[in-house]
Phi, psi and omega in degrees: 000140182297143178290324181275151177276353179277133182231132176276092184303320182299320180291321178297314181297327180285340186269342182233162184232153180302327179298320178295319182293317177298320178296320179301322181276002181071031186251359187303322184289349180271356184245142178251137181261134176218104183063241182267006186241151169243133181233142179185182177291150183287119179288339185287309179260014175059047179281176180231350178293122186287001180236007186280341183235126183230146179238130171269115183294315183290323180272345178060044178229164181228163178205133174256121182264007182252236187297320182295319184048049185209161177210183179164200181260189184297323181288325175298320181295311180298319181299319180286323179294321184265352183057050180228175178286167177298321179298315179294324178296320179296319179295321177296317180298320179299319180287313184299316188256015172054045176286159184273104183294332181292341182274355181287143184288123179283348183260010179297153177285181189301325180273351177071021185271332188234126174289166180304138182276153175286160177306148186303324184272001183272140176261002181291140179292155177293141178292142178279151178304139185270038179287143172280148176303144181289118180280159173289133180283104183256018174298123185302145172292130182281138175301142180289149178262014180214169174227143174281111180254180180057036176282143179278108182280350185246025178297137183306326183298324180297322178288325177300325180278001173090010181277136174276162180299324179299316179292321179300314179290321182299319181268354176072025182269162177172165181283131182258120183281330181208168180099203188297332180244035183305134178068020178232160171280115182273127181239112180288138177247125182255151171276175183301336180275356178097000179279141178283121182252347180188164169241133171264139180248117180257125177295130184285089182116197178273119184286165175292169184305322184263014182241122179291147181293317179242148177230130176238150180298139178297134181094343178286130181259095182299329184293348182264358184235154173235118185297130179073011180299321185298333180259328184299320185272010168272351177283166182301141178295341180285341181277145178287145174270125179257127181249121180239180181271307195253165179301312184289327172304312183296314184292321180292315178298321176299318179297327180276008176104355177269084186285335182267071183225140179226160179236138178278352182061041180154178183264012177236159179237119181283162175302323180293321178293320176300318181293321178299317179293320179297317181298333184251019180236129178281165181299334180261013184288153177249138178230136175244118178268115185232083180266167180301146180273066174227183185300315181295316180294321179295321180288325187276328191296321181291321180293318179294316180299320180296323179289320181287334182293350178291340183223006179203165174277124188237136173239145177254126179268127180244123179284152181286332183241145177291160180065015178271141179242158177305326181292349178278349180288147176277167179300322180294319179294323179293316180295322177295323180295313181296315180296322182287342182275345184275000000 
């Protein structure tokens, strides 16, 4: 945290991006990318409409077209999410994204908006803030010291999604009656060593307007984990690794006999997730990228496949119909897919 109470807001805003902030809050999987924009439900008023909140990537600004009817920059967003002042939001951003406090201008004015000006007769440009680029926070997620017990394994929603009791028990999922994931389907997320680092909470059904579909613990960095990785790579190296987006895609394919399947928990792949997959893939390994057949999945799959192709043989699976997800495949189709990849 900076020793001085003066903060160069302009420098802070230039050092971080809305994508990083959304990732910090565990919200990346709720947003779809289209060109220069990110669209999703508003995290501020806890909306559920997938188009009510938009981010301009190039301008680094956001806007809520629903209840908030407001927009702004990254610091405005943090301030509203945390219900704090802009100054407090800037201090949080400095801490979260490991910005260099010593590089902040001690000569900033009270609001921190303007760096010291050059002499009036000087034609030299003003020096730019000496902030270091915001690095990705790769501090490992710590294993939890507790487990959610007394989960309802026979909740109707689990059967609606096609899960058998065997799969439900195998993945440790269930309806949580109280606690951090109250009234949600709790899904444990493991690190590569098998330790539970978080629970994802899925609302059972379509949530109300002000209720997010998924809930992740604050501070949990989803970008550092790959769902089911700890078990998938215990399978034979001869089998193809199937990469999907969602938890239920992964569980259903596993149920259909595709045990070597992992989920990115969204339609994007972070550098940390790419590295995890690389570490657990042999030079002769096969990878099948199978994202949802929607706009976000179509845009992401080629980019993800291109990155993975640097160290493995990669195939992209394309569904015949739009809006199709991996969990929509039958057991026979999954087995044919696995056999055809070998």
